[in-house]
N, C-alpha and C positions, 0 to 999 in steps of 0.2 A: 282861246288863241290857239289852241292845239286845233279844236274844232274848225274854226273857220280857216289855217295853215292846210287842214286834211280837208275841206270840201273846197275850197282850191287846187289842190293839185288837184282831187277826182278830177276836178270839170276840166281843169290842162290837160289832161292825160285823156278825157273824150273831147276834143278836139281834135287834141293829133291825130287819134285814131281816126275820126271821123273825115279829116281831112287825108291819111292818108287814102283812108277807102275810096275817097273820089278822082285819086289819082291814081289810085289804084287801075280803077274802072274806066279813065281815060285813055291810061297808056295799054290797056286791052281792046279798048272795045264795048266797054261795058255798059251799061243801063243808059238810056236815055232818055231825056223827058224832051222833046223837043229840043228846041235849042237852049234854054235856060240847062246850065248843069250847077245853078247855087246846090249846095247842099251836098251829100254824100251818102253812104252804106256801110253799113258792117254785116261779112258773115257771119255767124256763130254757127257753128257746129256742134251740134250734142253727139256723143260716141256713147255706147255703153263702157261702163268697165271693163276695162282685160280680165281674161278667166284666169281663176286663184294657178299660182303654180302646181305640175303637177307634182304631186307626192315622190318623192326619191324613195326608187326602190331597193332595197339589199337584199343580198342573196342571203338563203335559207340555209346553207350549209348547216350553221350550228343548228337548229329545229330539227335537222332530218339526221345528225351523230345523236343528239341525245334522245328520239326516238331508236332510235338501235342499237344505242347502248340497253335504255328501257326493254327494248322488249328481248334482246339479252339477258338483263337479270332476270326476268319474271321466266324465261326458258328455262335458265338453271336451276330455279328459285324451285319449280316444279320438279327440275330431275333428280336437285336432290335433296328434297322431301322437305323444304322448309316454306313448300308452299301449301296451302291447306285445298283442294279444287275449288269452295267460296272464295278463298283469297285469289285465286288467279284469275278468277275469273270478274270479280271485281274491281282487279286492278286493270284489265284489260280491256271491262267496259271505259275507264277512265279513260285510259290509251287510244278506245273509236274517238268516248268527247271529243280531247285535243284534237286529233286528227280531223274531224268532220269539221272543229273552228278553222281548223288551217286551210281544208279545202274552202270553205267558206271567205277565206280572206285572200286568198289567192285567185279567188274567182273573176279576179279582176285586171288580172296578168301580172301582179305587182305585191310583193309581201314586205309594206313600209316599214319602218324602227317601230313606230309602236308595236304593229303587228308584230312585229318579230321577239319586242319587250312582252307581249302580252305572252303568246307562246310559252316564251322561254321561262316566264313564270308558272301558267301552269306546270310545264314539265319539272321546273324545280320541286314543287309540292309535290308530284307523283312520285320524283328521284323519294323524296322522304317519306312518301306511301309506301313505295317499293320495300326498302329500308328497314323502318318499322316491321311489316309484317316477316319478312322473313328472319324476321333479328324479336323474334313476342315467344318463340318456342313452343308457338303451335307446330306440329308435324305432322305429314301427312298418316292415315292410317289411323290417328288418336293418343299419337304415343309424346312423349314430349325429348325433351336429349337425357331426362334424368332413366329413361326404361316406364315411367308411371303412364298413369293414363290421365288423359284431362291437357288443359292446352301450358301448363305448366309452371302456371298459380298457385303456391300453395300445394294442399295434396300432400301424400306418402314421400312423393320423391325416391323409394328404392324399387327394387328389378322384380318386377310380379311375372316375370318369364321368364325366357333365355333368351340369352344373349345371341339366338341364332338370328336367321332370317326373320322379319318380319311381314306377315300377308296385307296388303293394304288396300285400298280403293285399285292404285294403279297398279297392281302386280304385286309382287314377292320382291324386298328392296331390302336390304340393311341398312342400319345407321352407320354412319363417318363419325358420329358423335362417342365416344367416351366419358 
């Protein structure tokens, strides 16, 4: 029953469409076959799908602010002796990789929300790395915060020298930690 009603409906729509097309052709001086005007035509146009919407661009201020903050934290860690030369090199290489990824993402002139979220996640991981390296008790010049040698992990921990200025690879420095 349903199938027959559906077929009847489709046939009815086809007849109406061809009649409307024929009437439209007559009204606008359409295609004619001599004097015979029986039948009609349907004009079907196949159009490509519309292009996908452009991704929404978002500001990159958060990324820029995080990068500036981390560069300052690395610089301060180097100045205070909290970061060794090797740690500074590793952290700066990580920052360079993030900056290269940012340049690739912005190369089309747009930073999408997904791209910004990716960069923020990378920068948050880098922030954790900076914190960990600055607080691992490795001191520039090979002395930990207790004045002992090594990375501050075990060992004797006593004072093996004077409390005066220390000479390290970056020149003379004194520890501000007691």
